[in-house]
C-alpha positions as CSV (number, residue, x, y, z in Angstrom):
1,M,46.3,6.3,145.4
2,A,49.2,8.0,143.7
3,R,52.2,6.1,142.6
4,R,55.4,7.2,144.1
5,K,58.2,7.6,141.6
6,L,61.5,6.0,142.5
7,P,64.5,8.3,142.0
8,I,66.4,7.4,139.0
9,N,70.1,7.0,139.7
10,P,72.0,6.7,136.5
11,K,74.9,4.3,136.7
12,K,78.2,6.0,136.9
13,P,80.7,4.6,134.4
14,K,83.5,2.8,136.0
15,L,86.7,4.8,135.4
16,T,89.2,2.3,137.0
17,P,90.3,0.8,133.7
18,L,90.8,4.3,132.2
19,W,92.8,5.4,135.2
20,L,95.0,2.3,135.0
21,L,95.6,2.8,131.3
22,L,96.4,6.5,131.9
23,G,98.8,5.5,134.7
24,L,100.5,3.0,132.5
25,L,100.8,5.5,129.7
26,V,102.4,8.0,132.0
27,I,104.9,5.4,133.3
28,V,105.9,4.4,129.7
29,L,106.3,8.0,128.6
30,G,108.4,8.7,131.7
31,V,110.7,5.8,131.0
32,L,111.1,6.8,127.3
33,L,111.8,10.4,128.2
34,Y,114.4,9.3,130.9
35,R,116.2,7.0,128.5
36,G,116.2,9.7,125.8
37,A,117.5,12.4,128.2
38,R,120.3,10.0,129.4
39,S,121.3,9.3,125.8
40,L,121.4,13.0,124.9
41,S,123.4,13.9,128.0
42,G,126.2,11.5,127.0
43,N,125.3,9.1,129.9
44,P,123.3,6.3,128.2
45,I,121.9,3.4,130.0
46,L,124.1,0.4,129.4
47,T,122.3,-2.9,129.1
48,N,125.3,-5.3,128.7
49,Q,129.1,-5.3,129.2
50,D,129.8,-4.9,125.5
51,Q,128.4,-1.4,125.6
52,V,130.9,-0.3,128.3
53,P,133.4,2.1,126.8
54,R,137.0,0.7,126.8
55,I,140.2,2.6,126.7
56,S,143.8,1.6,126.2
57,A,146.5,1.6,128.9
58,E,148.1,4.6,127.2
59,E,144.8,6.5,127.2
60,A,144.4,5.7,130.9
61,I,147.9,7.0,131.7
62,E,147.2,10.2,129.8
63,A,143.8,10.7,131.5
64,I,145.4,10.2,135.0
65,Q,148.3,12.6,134.2
66,N,146.5,15.3,132.3
67,Q,142.8,15.1,133.3
68,G,143.0,14.0,136.9
69,A,141.3,10.7,136.3
70,I,141.3,8.2,139.3
71,L,141.8,4.5,139.0
72,L,139.4,2.1,140.8
73,D,140.6,-1.4,141.2
74,T,137.5,-3.6,141.4
75,R,139.2,-6.8,142.4
76,A,138.8,-8.4,145.9
77,Q,140.9,-6.8,148.6
78,S,143.2,-9.8,148.9
79,Q,144.1,-9.5,145.2
80,Y,144.6,-5.7,145.5
81,E,147.0,-6.2,148.5
82,I,149.1,-8.6,146.4
83,S,149.6,-6.2,143.6
84,H,147.9,-3.0,142.3
85,I,148.6,0.1,140.2
86,Q,150.1,2.8,142.4
87,G,147.5,5.3,143.4
88,A,144.5,3.1,142.6
89,L,141.7,2.9,145.1
90,N,140.3,-0.6,146.0
91,V,136.5,-0.8,145.6
92,P,135.6,-4.5,145.1
93,L,133.0,-5.0,142.5
94,E,130.5,-6.3,145.0
95,Y,130.6,-2.9,146.9
96,L,130.9,-0.7,143.8
97,E,127.2,0.2,143.6
98,S,127.0,1.3,147.2
99,Y,130.2,3.3,146.8
100,L,128.9,5.2,143.7
101,P,127.0,7.9,145.7
102,T,130.3,9.0,147.4
103,L,132.1,9.6,144.1
104,D,132.5,13.1,142.7
105,K,130.3,13.4,139.6
106,E,132.8,15.8,137.9
107,T,135.7,13.3,138.2
108,W,136.6,10.7,135.6
109,Y,136.9,7.3,137.2
110,I,138.6,4.4,135.4
111,T,137.8,0.9,136.7
112,Y,140.0,-2.1,136.1
113,C,140.0,-5.7,137.3
114,T,143.1,-7.4,135.9
């Protein structure tokens, strides 16, 4: 009687860890490229309030008069109604993020809260 040979199926290497590592590497590189591009474009990612650029009242007045800047009052509507700078738009801070897509990207907006 002849012996039958069993087919030899070599085990395929598991590529899941390699794919996960590659995916993680792509994500990390994407984040680094994004942050670098934002920095080079003059629009860096701000991580705390101390990094927010500040201007003086005189610089704000000049920007409004000469460069068409627009003031955004970020206080609550009740505070805005009591007193605000003439021509300022009221966008309470809690709504600011949802309001951002409606703003013109070419316009300089100056926010204030006091």
